[in-house]
PDB file with SEQRES, HELIX, SHEET and CRYST1 records, atoms N, CA, C and O in Angstrom:
SEQRES   1 A   84  MET PHE PHE SER LYS ALA GLU VAL ALA PHE SER ILE PRO          
SEQRES   2 A   84  THR ARG GLY CYS VAL ILE VAL PRO VAL ALA VAL THR ASN          
SEQRES   3 A   84  THR VAL HIS ASN GLY ASP ALA ILE GLN LEU ARG THR PRO          
SEQRES   4 A   84  GLY GLY ASP VAL ALA ASN THR ARG ILE VAL GLY ILE GLU          
SEQRES   5 A   84  MET ILE LYS ARG SER PRO VAL GLY PHE LEU LEU SER LYS          
SEQRES   6 A   84  ASP VAL ALA LYS ALA ASP VAL PRO PRO GLU THR GLU ILE          
SEQRES   7 A   84  CYS VAL ASN SER TRP GLU                                      
HELIX    1 AA1 LYS A   69  ASP A   71  5                                   3    
SHEET    1 AA1 7 PHE A   2  ILE A  12  0                                        
SHEET    2 AA1 7 GLY A  16  PRO A  21 -1                                        
SHEET    3 AA1 7 GLY A  60  LEU A  63 -1                                        
SHEET    4 AA1 7 VAL A  43  GLU A  52 -1                                        
SHEET    5 AA1 7 ALA A  33  ARG A  37 -1                                        
SHEET    6 AA1 7 GLU A  77  VAL A  80 -1                                        
SHEET    7 AA1 7 PHE A   2  ILE A  12 -1                                        
CRYST1    1.000    1.000    1.000  90.00  90.00  90.00 P 1           1          
ATOM      1  N   MET A   1      67.324 134.008 101.710  1.00  0.00           N  
ATOM      2  CA  MET A   1      67.804 132.809 101.489  1.00  0.00           C  
ATOM      3  C   MET A   1      66.806 131.762 101.869  1.00  0.00           C  
ATOM      4  O   MET A   1      66.385 131.841 103.023  1.00  0.00           O  
ATOM      5  N   PHE A   2      66.340 130.778 101.102  1.00  0.00           N  
ATOM      6  CA  PHE A   2      65.528 129.719 101.408  1.00  0.00           C  
ATOM      7  C   PHE A   2      66.098 128.880 102.605  1.00  0.00           C  
ATOM      8  O   PHE A   2      67.283 128.551 102.662  1.00  0.00           O  
ATOM      9  N   PHE A   3      65.226 128.580 103.496  1.00  0.00           N  
ATOM     10  CA  PHE A   3      65.741 127.738 104.692  1.00  0.00           C  
ATOM     11  C   PHE A   3      64.927 126.459 104.658  1.00  0.00           C  
ATOM     12  O   PHE A   3      65.560 125.407 104.748  1.00  0.00           O  
ATOM     13  N   SER A   4      63.548 126.407 104.534  1.00  0.00           N  
ATOM     14  CA  SER A   4      62.917 125.154 104.638  1.00  0.00           C  
ATOM     15  C   SER A   4      61.455 125.492 104.350  1.00  0.00           C  
ATOM     16  O   SER A   4      61.071 126.651 104.196  1.00  0.00           O  
ATOM     17  N   LYS A   5      60.701 124.478 104.288  1.00  0.00           N  
ATOM     18  CA  LYS A   5      59.178 124.594 104.116  1.00  0.00           C  
ATOM     19  C   LYS A   5      58.649 124.253 105.569  1.00  0.00           C  
ATOM     20  O   LYS A   5      59.232 123.464 106.313  1.00  0.00           O  
ATOM     21  N   ALA A   6      57.427 124.960 105.912  1.00  0.00           N  
ATOM     22  CA  ALA A   6      56.915 124.550 107.238  1.00  0.00           C  
ATOM     23  C   ALA A   6      56.115 123.239 107.092  1.00  0.00           C  
ATOM     24  O   ALA A   6      55.298 123.112 106.180  1.00  0.00           O  
ATOM     25  N   GLU A   7      56.363 122.228 108.028  1.00  0.00           N  
ATOM     26  CA  GLU A   7      55.629 121.096 107.958  1.00  0.00           C  
ATOM     27  C   GLU A   7      54.295 121.352 108.753  1.00  0.00           C  
ATOM     28  O   GLU A   7      53.222 120.936 108.317  1.00  0.00           O  
ATOM     29  N   VAL A   8      54.389 122.003 109.854  1.00  0.00           N  
ATOM     30  CA  VAL A   8      53.129 122.228 110.618  1.00  0.00           C  
ATOM     31  C   VAL A   8      53.414 123.501 111.543  1.00  0.00           C  
ATOM     32  O   VAL A   8      54.531 123.860 111.914  1.00  0.00           O  
ATOM     33  N   ALA A   9      52.203 124.111 111.843  1.00  0.00           N  
ATOM     34  CA  ALA A   9      52.275 125.205 112.738  1.00  0.00           C  
ATOM     35  C   ALA A   9      51.271 124.961 113.838  1.00  0.00           C  
ATOM     36  O   ALA A   9      50.255 124.318 113.574  1.00  0.00           O  
ATOM     37  N   PHE A  10      51.481 125.424 115.039  1.00  0.00           N  
ATOM     38  CA  PHE A  10      50.599 125.148 116.149  1.00  0.00           C  
ATOM     39  C   PHE A  10      50.914 126.367 117.175  1.00  0.00           C  
ATOM     40  O   PHE A  10      51.966 127.005 117.182  1.00  0.00           O  
ATOM     41  N   SER A  11      49.881 126.559 117.985  1.00  0.00           N  
ATOM     42  CA  SER A  11      49.940 127.680 118.981  1.00  0.00           C  
ATOM     43  C   SER A  11      50.247 127.184 120.321  1.00  0.00           C  
ATOM     44  O   SER A  11      49.781 126.099 120.668  1.00  0.00           O  
ATOM     45  N   ILE A  12      50.995 127.879 121.121  1.00  0.00           N  
ATOM     46  CA  ILE A  12      51.233 127.673 122.510  1.00  0.00           C  
ATOM     47  C   ILE A  12      50.532 128.753 123.231  1.00  0.00           C  
ATOM     48  O   ILE A  12      50.936 129.905 123.073  1.00  0.00           O  
ATOM     49  N   PRO A  13      49.434 128.491 124.077  1.00  0.00           N  
ATOM     50  CA  PRO A  13      48.774 129.553 124.787  1.00  0.00           C  
ATOM     51  C   PRO A  13      49.739 130.351 125.458  1.00  0.00           C  
ATOM     52  O   PRO A  13      50.703 129.871 126.055  1.00  0.00           O  
ATOM     53  N   THR A  14      49.470 131.664 125.360  1.00  0.00           N  
ATOM     54  CA  THR A  14      50.273 132.687 126.087  1.00  0.00           C  
ATOM     55  C   THR A  14      51.696 132.858 125.486  1.00  0.00           C  
ATOM     56  O   THR A  14      52.397 133.744 125.975  1.00  0.00           O  
ATOM     57  N   ARG A  15      52.150 132.165 124.562  1.00  0.00           N  
ATOM     58  CA  ARG A  15      53.359 132.288 123.969  1.00  0.00           C  
ATOM     59  C   ARG A  15      53.327 132.585 122.488  1.00  0.00           C  
ATOM     60  O   ARG A  15      54.104 133.434 122.050  1.00  0.00           O  
ATOM     61  N   GLY A  16      52.458 131.931 121.651  1.00  0.00           N  
ATOM     62  CA  GLY A  16      52.350 132.301 120.349  1.00  0.00           C  
ATOM     63  C   GLY A  16      52.375 131.123 119.341  1.00  0.00           C  
ATOM     64  O   GLY A  16      52.049 129.983 119.670  1.00  0.00           O  
ATOM     65  N   CYS A  17      52.751 131.437 118.191  1.00  0.00           N  
ATOM     66  CA  CYS A  17      52.750 130.440 117.076  1.00  0.00           C  
ATOM     67  C   CYS A  17      54.144 129.962 116.982  1.00  0.00           C  
ATOM     68  O   CYS A  17      55.102 130.734 116.989  1.00  0.00           O  
ATOM     69  N   VAL A  18      54.256 128.553 116.886  1.00  0.00           N  
ATOM     70  CA  VAL A  18      55.325 127.770 116.590  1.00  0.00           C  
ATOM     71  C   VAL A  18      55.328 127.009 115.238  1.00  0.00           C  
ATOM     72  O   VAL A  18      54.428 126.220 114.949  1.00  0.00           O  
ATOM     73  N   ILE A  19      56.362 127.276 114.431  1.00  0.00           N  
ATOM     74  CA  ILE A  19      56.385 126.489 113.106  1.00  0.00           C  
ATOM     75  C   ILE A  19      57.448 125.490 113.225  1.00  0.00           C  
ATOM     76  O   ILE A  19      58.492 125.758 113.819  1.00  0.00           O  
ATOM     77  N   VAL A  20      57.214 124.268 112.646  1.00  0.00           N  
ATOM     78  CA  VAL A  20      58.099 123.300 112.527  1.00  0.00           C  
ATOM     79  C   VAL A  20      58.630 123.056 110.990  1.00  0.00           C  
ATOM     80  O   VAL A  20      57.864 122.705 110.093  1.00  0.00           O  
ATOM     81  N   PRO A  21      59.919 123.264 110.812  1.00  0.00           N  
ATOM     82  CA  PRO A  21      60.372 123.079 109.497  1.00  0.00           C  
ATOM     83  C   PRO A  21      60.389 121.644 109.114  1.00  0.00           C  
ATOM     84  O   PRO A  21      60.564 120.772 109.966  1.00  0.00           O  
ATOM     85  N   VAL A  22      60.201 121.356 107.773  1.00  0.00           N  
ATOM     86  CA  VAL A  22      60.349 120.109 107.273  1.00  0.00           C  
ATOM     87  C   VAL A  22      61.774 119.487 107.418  1.00  0.00           C  
ATOM     88  O   VAL A  22      61.896 118.286 107.657  1.00  0.00           O  
ATOM     89  N   ALA A  23      62.800 120.272 107.279  1.00  0.00           N  
ATOM     90  CA  ALA A  23      64.118 119.911 107.447  1.00  0.00           C  
ATOM     91  C   ALA A  23      64.963 121.180 107.831  1.00  0.00           C  
ATOM     92  O   ALA A  23      64.693 122.300 107.397  1.00  0.00           O  
ATOM     93  N   VAL A  24      65.883 120.944 108.579  1.00  0.00           N  
ATOM     94  CA  VAL A  24      66.755 122.056 109.030  1.00  0.00           C  
ATOM     95  C   VAL A  24      67.968 122.059 108.191  1.00  0.00           C  
ATOM     96  O   VAL A  24      68.833 121.201 108.367  1.00  0.00           O  
ATOM     97  N   THR A  25      68.090 123.028 107.232  1.00  0.00           N  
ATOM     98  CA  THR A  25      69.215 123.061 106.365  1.00  0.00           C  
ATOM     99  C   THR A  25      70.313 124.001 106.643  1.00  0.00           C  
ATOM    100  O   THR A  25      71.356 123.887 105.998  1.00  0.00           O  
ATOM    101  N   ASN A  26      70.187 124.925 107.542  1.00  0.00           N  
ATOM    102  CA  ASN A  26      71.149 125.991 107.892  1.00  0.00           C  
ATOM    103  C   ASN A  26      70.995 126.254 109.385  1.00  0.00           C  
ATOM    104  O   ASN A  26      70.206 125.611 110.078  1.00  0.00           O  
ATOM    105  N   THR A  27      71.792 127.239 109.860  1.00  0.00           N  
ATOM    106  CA  THR A  27      71.676 127.629 111.199  1.00  0.00           C  
ATOM    107  C   THR A  27      70.793 128.920 111.397  1.00  0.00           C  
ATOM    108  O   THR A  27      70.928 129.876 110.634  1.00  0.00           O  
ATOM    109  N   VAL A  28      70.028 128.930 112.271  1.00  0.00           N  
ATOM    110  CA  VAL A  28      69.227 130.197 112.733  1.00  0.00           C  
ATOM    111  C   VAL A  28      69.421 130.440 114.187  1.00  0.00           C  
ATOM    112  O   VAL A  28      69.793 129.566 114.971  1.00  0.00           O  
ATOM    113  N   HIS A  29      69.129 131.771 114.536  1.00  0.00           N  
ATOM    114  CA  HIS A  29      69.276 132.158 116.033  1.00  0.00           C  
ATOM    115  C   HIS A  29      68.094 132.963 116.327  1.00  0.00           C  
ATOM    116  O   HIS A  29      67.410 133.523 115.470  1.00  0.00           O  
ATOM    117  N   ASN A  30      67.877 132.992 117.690  1.00  0.00           N  
ATOM    118  CA  ASN A  30      66.799 133.873 118.217  1.00  0.00           C  
ATOM    119  C   ASN A  30      67.055 135.230 117.682  1.00  0.00           C  
ATOM    120  O   ASN A  30      68.197 135.677 117.587  1.00  0.00           O  
ATOM    121  N   GLY A  31      65.957 135.911 117.320  1.00  0.00           N  
ATOM    122  CA  GLY A  31      66.083 137.267 116.759  1.00  0.00           C  
ATOM    123  C   GLY A  31      66.325 137.382 115.260  1.00  0.00           C  
ATOM    124  O   GLY A  31      66.305 138.484 114.711  1.00  0.00           O  
ATOM    125  N   ASP A  32      66.558 136.224 114.579  1.00  0.00           N  
ATOM    126  CA  ASP A  32      66.687 136.261 113.105  1.00  0.00           C  
ATOM    127  C   ASP A  32      65.522 136.687 112.445  1.00  0.00           C  
ATOM    128  O   ASP A  32      64.408 136.275 112.769  1.00  0.00           O  
ATOM    129  N   ALA A  33      65.735 137.554 111.463  1.00  0.00           N  
ATOM    130  CA  ALA A  33      64.560 138.029 110.547  1.00  0.00           C  
ATOM    131  C   ALA A  33      64.290 136.773 109.656  1.00  0.00           C  
ATOM    132  O   ALA A  33      65.174 136.092 109.135  1.00  0.00           O  
ATOM    133  N   ILE A  34      62.930 136.560 109.554  1.00  0.00           N  
ATOM    134  CA  ILE A  34      62.569 135.541 108.520  1.00  0.00           C  
ATOM    135  C   ILE A  34      61.336 136.045 107.646  1.00  0.00           C  
ATOM    136  O   ILE A  34      60.642 136.982 108.040  1.00  0.00           O  
ATOM    137  N   GLN A  35      61.117 135.459 106.576  1.00  0.00           N  
ATOM    138  CA  GLN A  35      60.002 135.838 105.787  1.00  0.00           C  
ATOM    139  C   GLN A  35      59.310 134.475 105.537  1.00  0.00           C  
ATOM    140  O   GLN A  35      59.929 133.452 105.242  1.00  0.00           O  
ATOM    141  N   LEU A  36      57.976 134.556 105.683  1.00  0.00           N  
ATOM    142  CA  LEU A  36      57.136 133.374 105.392  1.00  0.00           C  
ATOM    143  C   LEU A  36      56.285 133.644 104.107  1.00  0.00           C  
ATOM    144  O   LEU A  36      55.524 134.604 103.988  1.00  0.00           O  
ATOM    145  N   ARG A  37      56.487 132.758 103.236  1.00  0.00           N  
ATOM    146  CA  ARG A  37      55.827 132.924 101.868  1.00  0.00           C  
ATOM    147  C   ARG A  37      54.794 131.710 101.618  1.00  0.00           C  
ATOM    148  O   ARG A  37      55.195 130.575 101.360  1.00  0.00           O  
ATOM    149  N   THR A  38      53.540 132.020 101.708  1.00  0.00           N  
ATOM    150  CA  THR A  38      52.586 130.900 101.717  1.00  0.00           C  
ATOM    151  C   THR A  38      52.380 130.359 100.327  1.00  0.00           C  
ATOM    152  O   THR A  38      52.719 131.057  99.372  1.00  0.00           O  
ATOM    153  N   PRO A  39      51.831 129.123 100.135  1.00  0.00           N  
ATOM    154  CA  PRO A  39      51.447 128.618  98.773  1.00  0.00           C  
ATOM    155  C   PRO A  39      50.543 129.664  98.035  1.00  0.00           C  
ATOM    156  O   PRO A  39      50.639 129.754  96.811  1.00  0.00           O  
ATOM    157  N   GLY A  40      49.637 130.486  98.752  1.00  0.00           N  
ATOM    158  CA  GLY A  40      48.802 131.218  98.108  1.00  0.00           C  
ATOM    159  C   GLY A  40      49.374 132.608  97.714  1.00  0.00           C  
ATOM    160  O   GLY A  40      48.693 133.433  97.104  1.00  0.00           O  
ATOM    161  N   GLY A  41      50.511 132.799  98.051  1.00  0.00           N  
ATOM    162  CA  GLY A  41      51.297 134.046  97.574  1.00  0.00           C  
ATOM    163  C   GLY A  41      51.325 135.172  98.688  1.00  0.00           C  
ATOM    164  O   GLY A  41      51.824 136.268  98.434  1.00  0.00           O  
ATOM    165  N   ASP A  42      50.814 134.901  99.848  1.00  0.00           N  
ATOM    166  CA  ASP A  42      50.952 135.848 100.943  1.00  0.00           C  
ATOM    167  C   ASP A  42      52.318 135.760 101.510  1.00  0.00           C  
ATOM    168  O   ASP A  42      52.930 134.697 101.621  1.00  0.00           O  
ATOM    169  N   VAL A  43      52.831 137.074 101.913  1.00  0.00           N  
ATOM    170  CA  VAL A  43      54.169 137.127 102.374  1.00  0.00           C  
ATOM    171  C   VAL A  43      54.090 137.935 103.652  1.00  0.00           C  
ATOM    172  O   VAL A  43      53.522 139.027 103.664  1.00  0.00           O  
ATOM    173  N   ALA A  44      54.755 137.316 104.923  1.00  0.00           N  
ATOM    174  CA  ALA A  44      54.837 137.949 106.139  1.00  0.00           C  
ATOM    175  C   ALA A  44      56.307 137.968 106.635  1.00  0.00           C  
ATOM    176  O   ALA A  44      57.041 136.980 106.671  1.00  0.00           O  
ATOM    177  N   ASN A  45      56.646 139.265 107.023  1.00  0.00           N  
ATOM    178  CA  ASN A  45      58.039 139.379 107.669  1.00  0.00           C  
ATOM    179  C   ASN A  45      57.868 139.277 109.205  1.00  0.00           C  
ATOM    180  O   ASN A  45      56.952 139.826 109.817  1.00  0.00           O  
ATOM    181  N   THR A  46      58.818 138.537 109.757  1.00  0.00           N  
ATOM    182  CA  THR A  46      58.601 138.494 111.247  1.00  0.00           C  
ATOM    183  C   THR A  46      60.023 138.040 111.773  1.00  0.00           C  
ATOM    184  O   THR A  46      61.028 138.072 111.063  1.00  0.00           O  
ATOM    185  N   ARG A  47      60.007 137.634 113.033  1.00  0.00           N  
ATOM    186  CA  ARG A  47      61.426 137.271 113.623  1.00  0.00           C  
ATOM    187  C   ARG A  47      61.273 135.964 114.475  1.00  0.00           C  
ATOM    188  O   ARG A  47      60.194 135.769 115.033  1.00  0.00           O  
ATOM    189  N   ILE A  48      62.206 135.133 114.595  1.00  0.00           N  
ATOM    190  CA  ILE A  48      62.211 134.056 115.470  1.00  0.00           C  
ATOM    191  C   ILE A  48      62.580 134.718 116.938  1.00  0.00           C  
ATOM    192  O   ILE A  48      63.595 135.378 117.165  1.00  0.00           O  
ATOM    193  N   VAL A  49      61.618 134.426 117.812  1.00  0.00           N  
ATOM    194  CA  VAL A  49      61.705 134.857 119.097  1.00  0.00           C  
ATOM    195  C   VAL A  49      62.092 133.781 120.105  1.00  0.00           C  
ATOM    196  O   VAL A  49      62.369 134.069 121.269  1.00  0.00           O  
ATOM    197  N   GLY A  50      62.105 132.545 119.638  1.00  0.00           N  
ATOM    198  CA  GLY A  50      62.587 131.374 120.463  1.00  0.00           C  
ATOM    199  C   GLY A  50      62.653 130.081 119.595  1.00  0.00           C  
ATOM    200  O   GLY A  50      61.938 129.839 118.622  1.00  0.00           O  
ATOM    201  N   ILE A  51      63.582 129.334 120.088  1.00  0.00           N  
ATOM    202  CA  ILE A  51      63.802 127.934 119.403  1.00  0.00           C  
ATOM    203  C   ILE A  51      63.372 126.903 120.341  1.00  0.00           C  
ATOM    204  O   ILE A  51      63.926 126.801 121.436  1.00  0.00           O  
ATOM    205  N   GLU A  52      62.410 126.125 119.983  1.00  0.00           N  
ATOM    206  CA  GLU A  52      61.821 125.103 120.900  1.00  0.00           C  
ATOM    207  C   GLU A  52      62.304 123.823 120.615  1.00  0.00           C  
ATOM    208  O   GLU A  52      62.529 123.508 119.447  1.00  0.00           O  
ATOM    209  N   MET A  53      62.500 123.007 121.589  1.00  0.00           N  
ATOM    210  CA  MET A  53      62.846 121.599 121.318  1.00  0.00           C  
ATOM    211  C   MET A  53      61.591 120.811 121.562  1.00  0.00           C  
ATOM    212  O   MET A  53      61.012 120.873 122.647  1.00  0.00           O  
ATOM    213  N   ILE A  54      61.154 120.050 120.540  1.00  0.00           N  
ATOM    214  CA  ILE A  54      59.825 119.391 120.596  1.00  0.00           C  
ATOM    215  C   ILE A  54      60.055 117.809 120.378  1.00  0.00           C  
ATOM    216  O   ILE A  54      61.122 117.339 119.982  1.00  0.00           O  
ATOM    217  N   LYS A  55      58.984 117.105 120.670  1.00  0.00           N  
ATOM    218  CA  LYS A  55      59.135 115.677 120.645  1.00  0.00           C  
ATOM    219  C   LYS A  55      59.330 115.040 119.372  1.00  0.00           C  
ATOM    220  O   LYS A  55      60.171 114.171 119.143  1.00  0.00           O  
ATOM    221  N   ARG A  56      58.395 115.586 118.447  1.00  0.00           N  
ATOM    222  CA  ARG A  56      58.291 114.839 117.080  1.00  0.00           C  
ATOM    223  C   ARG A  56      59.190 115.310 116.044  1.00  0.00           C  
ATOM    224  O   ARG A  56      59.280 114.738 114.958  1.00  0.00           O  
ATOM    225  N   SER A  57      59.909 116.423 116.382  1.00  0.00           N  
ATOM    226  CA  SER A  57      60.884 117.065 115.364  1.00  0.00           C  
ATOM    227  C   SER A  57      61.847 117.620 116.171  1.00  0.00           C  
ATOM    228  O   SER A  57      61.629 117.998 117.322  1.00  0.00           O  
ATOM    229  N   PRO A  58      63.153 117.696 115.475  1.00  0.00           N  
ATOM    230  CA  PRO A  58      64.355 118.220 116.319  1.00  0.00           C  
ATOM    231  C   PRO A  58      64.226 119.689 116.745  1.00  0.00           C  
ATOM    232  O   PRO A  58      64.925 120.104 117.669  1.00  0.00           O  
ATOM    233  N   VAL A  59      63.325 120.524 116.083  1.00  0.00           N  
ATOM    234  CA  VAL A  59      63.219 121.909 116.446  1.00  0.00           C  
ATOM    235  C   VAL A  59      61.886 122.529 116.043  1.00  0.00           C  
ATOM    236  O   VAL A  59      61.219 122.024 115.140  1.00  0.00           O  
ATOM    237  N   GLY A  60      61.492 123.609 116.697  1.00  0.00           N  
ATOM    238  CA  GLY A  60      60.339 124.375 116.326  1.00  0.00           C  
ATOM    239  C   GLY A  60      60.793 125.816 116.541  1.00  0.00           C  
ATOM    240  O   GLY A  60      61.583 126.118 117.435  1.00  0.00           O  
ATOM    241  N   PHE A  61      60.255 126.714 115.671  1.00  0.00           N  
ATOM    242  CA  PHE A  61      60.579 128.127 115.925  1.00  0.00           C  
ATOM    243  C   PHE A  61      59.266 129.007 116.436  1.00  0.00           C  
ATOM    244  O   PHE A  61      58.193 129.054 115.834  1.00  0.00           O  
ATOM    245  N   LEU A  62      59.529 129.581 117.470  1.00  0.00           N  
ATOM    246  CA  LEU A  62      58.485 130.463 118.152  1.00  0.00           C  
ATOM    247  C   LEU A  62      58.607 131.761 117.419  1.00  0.00           C  
ATOM    248  O   LEU A  62      59.698 132.326 117.338  1.00  0.00           O  
ATOM    249  N   LEU A  63      57.470 132.270 116.859  1.00  0.00           N  
ATOM    250  CA  LEU A  63      57.533 133.465 116.010  1.00  0.00           C  
ATOM    251  C   LEU A  63      56.906 134.660 116.903  1.00  0.00           C  
ATOM    252  O   LEU A  63      56.250 134.484 117.929  1.00  0.00           O  
ATOM    253  N   SER A  64      57.228 135.898 116.325  1.00  0.00           N  
ATOM    254  CA  SER A  64      56.600 137.098 117.176  1.00  0.00           C  
ATOM    255  C   SER A  64      55.171 136.956 117.154  1.00  0.00           C  
ATOM    256  O   SER A  64      54.598 136.270 116.307  1.00  0.00           O  
ATOM    257  N   LYS A  65      54.528 137.648 118.149  1.00  0.00           N  
ATOM    258  CA  LYS A  65      53.150 137.533 118.412  1.00  0.00           C  
ATOM    259  C   LYS A  65      52.263 138.030 117.197  1.00  0.00           C  
ATOM    260  O   LYS A  65      51.079 137.694 117.217  1.00  0.00           O  
ATOM    261  N   ASP A  66      52.662 138.697 116.280  1.00  0.00           N  
ATOM    262  CA  ASP A  66      52.047 139.150 115.181  1.00  0.00           C  
ATOM    263  C   ASP A  66      51.655 137.996 114.100  1.00  0.00           C  
ATOM    264  O   ASP A  66      50.942 138.224 113.123  1.00  0.00           O  
ATOM    265  N   VAL A  67      52.165 136.846 114.380  1.00  0.00           N  
ATOM    266  CA  VAL A  67      51.870 135.829 113.486  1.00  0.00           C  
ATOM    267  C   VAL A  67      51.073 134.690 114.080  1.00  0.00           C  
ATOM    268  O   VAL A  67      51.510 134.159 115.101  1.00  0.00           O  
ATOM    269  N   ALA A  68      50.003 134.285 113.566  1.00  0.00           N  
ATOM    270  CA  ALA A  68      49.115 133.306 114.133  1.00  0.00           C  
ATOM    271  C   ALA A  68      49.221 131.985 113.270  1.00  0.00           C  
ATOM    272  O   ALA A  68      49.672 131.959 112.125  1.00  0.00           O  
ATOM    273  N   LYS A  69      48.743 130.884 113.975  1.00  0.00           N  
ATOM    274  CA  LYS A  69      48.789 129.536 113.241  1.00  0.00           C  
ATOM    275  C   LYS A  69      48.145 129.686 111.907  1.00  0.00           C  
ATOM    276  O   LYS A  69      48.708 129.188 110.932  1.00  0.00           O  
ATOM    277  N   ALA A  70      47.016 130.324 111.767  1.00  0.00           N  
ATOM    278  CA  ALA A  70      46.241 130.369 110.459  1.00  0.00           C  
ATOM    279  C   ALA A  70      47.151 131.136 109.420  1.00  0.00           C  
ATOM    280  O   ALA A  70      46.924 130.894 108.235  1.00  0.00           O  
ATOM    281  N   ASP A  71      48.115 131.999 109.716  1.00  0.00           N  
ATOM    282  CA  ASP A  71      48.921 132.586 108.840  1.00  0.00           C  
ATOM    283  C   ASP A  71      50.042 131.616 108.172  1.00  0.00           C  
ATOM    284  O   ASP A  71      50.683 131.996 107.193  1.00  0.00           O  
ATOM    285  N   VAL A  72      50.223 130.431 108.720  1.00  0.00           N  
ATOM    286  CA  VAL A  72      51.238 129.539 108.157  1.00  0.00           C  
ATOM    287  C   VAL A  72      50.629 128.200 107.860  1.00  0.00           C  
ATOM    288  O   VAL A  72      50.628 127.278 108.676  1.00  0.00           O  
ATOM    289  N   PRO A  73      50.087 128.130 106.603  1.00  0.00           N  
ATOM    290  CA  PRO A  73      49.597 126.799 106.140  1.00  0.00           C  
ATOM    291  C   PRO A  73      50.733 125.887 105.883  1.00  0.00           C  
ATOM    292  O   PRO A  73      51.880 126.329 105.815  1.00  0.00           O  
ATOM    293  N   PRO A  74      50.441 124.550 105.729  1.00  0.00           N  
ATOM    294  CA  PRO A  74      51.575 123.606 105.370  1.00  0.00           C  
ATOM    295  C   PRO A  74      52.164 124.064 104.066  1.00  0.00           C  
ATOM    296  O   PRO A  74      51.446 124.671 103.271  1.00  0.00           O  
ATOM    297  N   GLU A  75      53.411 123.817 103.796  1.00  0.00           N  
ATOM    298  CA  GLU A  75      54.172 124.114 102.644  1.00  0.00           C  
ATOM    299  C   GLU A  75      54.551 125.570 102.562  1.00  0.00           C  
ATOM    300  O   GLU A  75      55.131 125.933 101.539  1.00  0.00           O  
ATOM    301  N   THR A  76      54.302 126.440 103.499  1.00  0.00           N  
ATOM    302  CA  THR A  76      54.874 127.609 103.570  1.00  0.00           C  
ATOM    303  C   THR A  76      56.337 127.706 103.638  1.00  0.00           C  
ATOM    304  O   THR A  76      56.939 127.123 104.540  1.00  0.00           O  
ATOM    305  N   GLU A  77      57.025 128.482 102.647  1.00  0.00           N  
ATOM    306  CA  GLU A  77      58.379 128.592 102.654  1.00  0.00           C  
ATOM    307  C   GLU A  77      58.928 129.463 103.806  1.00  0.00           C  
ATOM    308  O   GLU A  77      58.275 130.454 104.135  1.00  0.00           O  
ATOM    309  N   ILE A  78      60.058 129.171 104.430  1.00  0.00           N  
ATOM    310  CA  ILE A  78      60.604 129.904 105.359  1.00  0.00           C  
ATOM    311  C   ILE A  78      61.842 130.452 104.846  1.00  0.00           C  
ATOM    312  O   ILE A  78      62.675 129.621 104.486  1.00  0.00           O  
ATOM    313  N   CYS A  79      62.152 131.744 104.731  1.00  0.00           N  
ATOM    314  CA  CYS A  79      63.378 132.281 104.134  1.00  0.00           C  
ATOM    315  C   CYS A  79      63.893 133.056 105.313  1.00  0.00           C  
ATOM    316  O   CYS A  79      63.156 133.669 106.086  1.00  0.00           O  
ATOM    317  N   VAL A  80      65.291 132.990 105.413  1.00  0.00           N  
ATOM    318  CA  VAL A  80      65.939 133.554 106.526  1.00  0.00           C  
ATOM    319  C   VAL A  80      66.732 134.884 105.993  1.00  0.00           C  
ATOM    320  O   VAL A  80      67.424 134.857 104.975  1.00  0.00           O  
ATOM    321  N   ASN A  81      66.563 135.969 106.744  1.00  0.00           N  
ATOM    322  CA  ASN A  81      67.043 137.169 106.544  1.00  0.00           C  
ATOM    323  C   ASN A  81      67.008 137.741 105.084  1.00  0.00           C  
ATOM    324  O   ASN A  81      67.917 138.319 104.488  1.00  0.00           O  
ATOM    325  N   SER A  82      65.740 137.443 104.650  1.00  0.00           N  
ATOM    326  CA  SER A  82      65.502 137.835 103.204  1.00  0.00           C  
ATOM    327  C   SER A  82      64.910 139.260 103.065  1.00  0.00           C  
ATOM    328  O   SER A  82      64.693 139.715 101.942  1.00  0.00           O  
ATOM    329  N   TRP A  83      64.664 139.920 104.104  1.00  0.00           N  
ATOM    330  CA  TRP A  83      64.117 141.213 103.962  1.00  0.00           C  
ATOM    331  C   TRP A  83      64.813 142.345 104.777  1.00  0.00           C  
ATOM    332  O   TRP A  83      64.266 143.445 104.855  1.00  0.00           O  
ATOM    333  N   GLU A  84      66.014 142.098 105.391  1.00  0.00           N  
ATOM    334  CA  GLU A  84      66.654 143.051 106.122  1.00  0.00           C  
ATOM    335  C   GLU A  84      67.741 143.675 105.254  1.00  0.00           C  
ATOM    336  O   GLU A  84      68.456 144.569 105.707  1.00  0.00           O  
TER     337      GLU A  84                                                      
END                                                                             
């Protein structure tokens, strides 16, 4: 199920990659399976391991450590529970 597009991604040292959705259109939880679909056609299956409150946006999602900032270019689609 489509959730949002990624507005930006950044790294927190020792924690990992955080993605900030353009808009929050549904409810997600720690541990939810998500699929990242880049504009270039790459697909990555991962999980939300933390939900972060950040200053410039209502929420950011900390991803499992197998995902790097470079893996999530702007406009990447975030799909929830799409591969379980």
